[in-house]
N, C-alpha and C positions, 0 to 999 in steps of 0.2 A: 504492498501502500501506499503510494507517493502521499506526502504531507498533503497536497490539495487533495487527495481522494480523502484524508481523514478528516481537512477542515471541512469542506464536502458534506461528510456522512454526519456531523456534528451538527453544521448549522442545516441542514437542509434533513436531517432523518427522524431529530431530536426535535421534544420541545422547548421549544425556546423563549421565556417573558421578551429579552430584549429585542427581537422580532416578530412575535404575535402579540404579545400584550397580554391581557388577563387568561387568553387559553391555552397559554403556556408556562401558562404558572400553576407551580406543583408544588404544594405545602405538605411538610411532612419528613418525618427522620427516618420513616420504613427502609426505602429505597439508601437512602444515604448510611443508613446502616448495614444494608447486605454488602454494598461495593466494599466497605471498612473491611466486613468480615471475610469476602474475598483476598483484600488487599491483606490480608494478614494487619490491619489496624496501625499503618505507616504514623499513623499520628503519634504514636506511643515512645517513640524513637528521638521525638524531640521536644522541647518546653514550648508551646504556646502562649501569643497575647493575642484576645478576641477584641476586636471591632466593632462596633454597632455604632449608630444614631444618626439620626435623618439628614441631617447637613456635615462635613468634615470631618468624617471619617478617612478621606483618601488621605488628606492632609496630615494627617494626625499621625494614620499604620504608615506612609512613608517616612514622616521626622522621629518616629519610632523605630524603622528599621534604620533609618542612616543612624540615626546614635547606635546601635547596637554594632553595626556597623563600622564605623568608626572606633570602636571601645575594639575593638579586633577578635569578633566574634565572625561566624558563617551564616549566614542571617537569606531567612526565605519570607516571600513577598507574596500575599497572594487576594489580587485584587480585580474590583469588574467598573465598570464594562472597559471595554480596551477599546481605544483610539482609531487606530488601523490594524494592526499586527494582532490575533488574538496571543498571542506567546506574553506580550505585556501584560496579563494577566498573574503571570508565574514567573514568578525571577528568584533566582538569588545572587546574592551581590549584587545585585542591580541589572544584572548579564540574565536576556530572555532564554528561557529554554526553549534546547536545542528542538530542529524540526523535525529532526528522528524520532526523537522523543516522545515526540507528539503522535506518529504514526502509527508507533511498537505499541505505546501504550492502548490505541484503538483495535490496531491488532488484535492486540493480547484480548480484549473486551469482546472482540466480534465472534473469536474463538469460545471463547468460556463457557457457552450453554446458560449462563446467566437469566432467570425468569425476571427478573425485575427489570421494566420496564422505565428507566432513567432519563431523567429531562438534561438537556445541555447545559445548564450550573451543575447537577448534582454529580456527570459525571466529568465536567471540568474541575470541581473540587473533587473527587475524587483520584485525579490526574495529580492535584499541586500535592496534595497529602501525601499520596507515592516517591512524586517528585524529591520532595524533601527528604524523604529516608534515604532514597539512593543519594542524592547529595551529602548526606553527611551534617545535615543544617545541626546549627547547636539551639535557634529560635524563630519560629514561625510565624509572620505576624500576617490574621487570618481575617480578612473585611467582611463583616457580614454582605450577601449579597442582598435580600432584601427581607425586613422587619430581625428577625433576632429567633423570637422563639422555636419555626416551625422552616427557620436556614437549614439549608443540609450543609451546611459549616459548621450547624451545635452540636456537633456530636463529640465536641473534642472536650477536653478538659483542661481550658488554661493554668500558668499560672496567676494569669491577671488578666481583667476584663474593663474594658472601656466602654463608657457609652458618648456621642457627644455632647448629644442633646437633639430635641425634640418639635415637631414641627408635623403639621397638618402635610400629607404625602402617602400615595398609594393607599388612599381611606380605601381604595376598592378591599382592598386587601388586609389591609391590618387594622381599620375599623374607624370611626367618624368623629374619634374625639380625643383627642392630648393625649387624657389618663387612658381608654385603650392603644392607642397607637405606644403609652408608655410601655404596657403588660406586656409587650412583645416584644417588645426590645431588652425588657427585662427578663423577658427568659433565656439571655445569655447569662445570668448573672448565675454561680458555681458554688453547691456547698464550702464553706470555709477559702472563699477565692476571694483577693481583696477585690473591687472596683470600685474605678473612677467614673464619675459623674461631671458630665463638663460642664453643659448648665440645668438648671431645674426651675426657673422661673414660673412657675402655675403651682398651687401648693396639690393641686390633683397629681401633678407630676414625679413631685417631690415625695408624696406620698408612696405611691406603686415604689418608686424606686428604693427608699428608705425600708416599706415594709419587707417588699421580696427579698436582701440584703439578712433584714431581721431573722427573719424564718429562714434564711441560709446559713446565717450566722457567718456571715459575711463580712469585711470591714471596709464598712464605704467610705470616703473623701469626694465631696462634690468642689469640684473647684473653684466653681465663681465665689465658695465662699473664704475663699484665701488666697487672693491675687496674688501668684509668684511672678507676675510680667506687671508692674507697676506704671508705664509708658510704653509708648511707642509713635516713631515716627517716620516719615518716610525719608530714605537717604536721597542725594541728587542722583543716582545710580538706579534709582527706582527701587531699591532694597526696602526691607521693614527693619526698623530699629526699633530694638523690645531694650527695654530698661527691666533686670532681673533683679528679687532677689537674693539666688544661690550665686548667677553666673555674669552677676553684672551687665554689659551692656551686651546685649546676640547681638548680630546681623543675621536679618531671616533671608534667607532667595525665596521665598513664596511673599511675594508683595501685596496680597489683597488685603482689606481694615479685617477682615474675619478671621487673618490671622491670625491680629491680636489674642485671641477667642480660643483657638485651637493647641496655640502657642503653650496657654493658661493652662492646657487641658494636658500637654504629651510631660509638662515640666513638674506635675503634680502625681503622672504614670513615670514618668523617670524617676523621682522621690520614692515612690513605694517600690519599683525596680530595684531600687539598693538597698531596702530595709529590709530587702525578703535575699537578698544576696547574689544579686544581678553588680559588675564590677562595670562600673560607668563614671569617665572621669571626667574631667571640668573642659578640657581640652577635645574630648570627644564629642561636647556639646556644645561647643563653640560651631568646631568643623560638621559636625552635622547640620544644623541649622544654616551655616553660611553656602555649604553646595550639595543640598539635601536631591538637588535634582539632578547631581552628574553620578551620586553614592546609588540610586532607585533608578533613576529612567524618569519621572517622575513630570509631566505636562501638565499647560489648560488651567492653570489654578492663576488669575493676574496675571498672565505670560507677555513681560513685554516682548515683542521680537522685530518693535523699528521704531524708526526717532524719524520725526522729515517727512510724514508726518507720525505721529503715535501712533503706535497698532497695538492690539491688544486683545487676549485671545480668554475665555472663560468660560467654563463648564457649569457654571452655577445655572439653576433647571425648575429652582421652586421656589415659593414665595420668600422663605425662611433666609434661600441665601440673597435675594434678591432685594430683602429690607435693609441689608447691609452695602452691597454693592453697589444698590442703586444711586446711593451716598456719595459714593467714592467715585462714580461716575460724575455725580452733580460738582462735586469740587478740582475733578480736574483743570488741571491751569493750560489750556486749552484754544484752537477759534471756535471751529465749526463742528462739532459732534455729531460721525456717521456709525448709527447702530444695524449692523447687519444681524438679521435676529431669524431664529427660530425654535419652532418647539413640536415636545412630546406631546398627541393631544389626551394623554390621561393628568396632562399637570393642571393647577390651578390657573391655565393663560390670563384672566379676566383682570385677576389679583394682584400678578404679577406685570403686564401691562399699566393698569392707573400707579405703578409706580417708578412708568418711565420719562425720562425729560422732554419734553413736549417740545422743545426749542429742535431737538436733534433731525436732522435728515435720515429714516430709516429705510433698510431694505429688508425685504418682507423674503423668508426664503424658505426651504423644506430638504431635509436629512432625505436621502434615497432609501427610508424605512417607511413600513409602512402604518409604523407609531406615528409616524409626522405630522401635523397639523399644515393641509398645503397652503402654498406661500398663498393664494390669492382668497383663501379664508381667512389668513392671521394674521393679511392687508386689510380686510374688510372690520376686524374685531380690533384692528389698532388704530382704524378711523374713529372709533364710536370713542378710543378715550383721547383722539385728538391726536395721535401719531401722525406725519404724514410720510407716506414714502409710496414705492414701488414694489411690487412682488417679482420672486425668482424662483422659476422652479427650480434652477441649479444652483446648488453653494456657491461655487467658484465662480460664474456667472454675475453673483449678487456681489460677492469680494471685488474682483475685477474692476465692477462699475463703480465702487464704492471708494476702491486706491485711484480709479481715474478722476475722479472728484472731489477728492479731496486735495486742502493744500499743506502747502508744509507747516503748517501751524495747528491743519487740524490734527485732531485723533479720529482712530476706528475702529471700533470692539466690534468684535464677533463672535459669539455663544449662543445662550440659551438651550443647549443642547447637548452632549457629548458626543454626538450621531451630527449637527452641524460642522464641529469640529471635525472628528473624522474623515467627514466626506472631504472636508478643504486638505485637512493633512495626504490626504492621498495624492492631492497636486500639486503642492508647492513644498518649498524646502523651508525645517524651520532650523 
């Protein structure tokens, strides 16, 4: 089997939420457990850190992976979705899994005669766990795919659980209230395993987490209650400057304003890891924050890729992310703002569009995914919110038009969806 044949099987033959939406979502742990047993329970061979949350879990996972790598450990990192290449999801010390390893695993599965029928994510999770064992990693950072309690990654018993925050997203699967969603995310809390909660602003959310931790006899820390990041500003090169309690001034390569809260969560997680015996030096933390993208290959989080005009890519895709992101856009020091936007239909697009600046020029577009809102429909919805612009069925056409229209003093923002950026990255060099 070639790599392309293996990828075609994963994408086309298995149910996949990212491609199909609700019909591709397969909750429950039965299949994940069956796959894990077939593989000999590979995740028992290394220590895991489990990361869940509505927003920020990718940033937190990558910052933790970078910190452990900078400390000299061999580190696996499992995240989703990918932007261009499936192999972005599974990395060891920043290096993507080999194509041949993927194809061999799929061959092995097809010859196994297993009676379970896994989804795309279930089989991909099993592949990641097995690969990390093969690579003899010391630690694996495991990002939850969707929710927590019934996510196929939730068969692990980690040394630390991290839940970044809670906001309304994927309500059709996780519940229509913050408390219901918090209950699903809290499902990753394990008996006697410490848990870091990044934010718990609402009383009902905090109650869910504290009650679950109490039942599990799990030490719990809510990071926002004790700020380890005391001040933040932007450096002239666009990086984020963080004033911290334990590490002095940290330069963070991830420059979005929302990274202040994520960084506070990460520093609490690092503090807890040190308390349970993981050796992490101050130098490692400094290096990890300053070079996280080089360590892990992380992309598309307030990623400034051009000057004159300023060009920014960001994959924030729900109301929780845009609540912060829209304010950072409003504070950009630039001439005119050009917004290349596309969204998946299952997002609260009305709420997000209501946050957008009305004095920008919009290039409404769509990713080549069945879950994407049609560009013309997005334009019509944007018009209701006073947003002016044209629609473009292809992301590259929208981007090229924005580039052509922008002056050197302007700024171009591209985002709204991982899939919009994934489509663009297939055609341009970063």
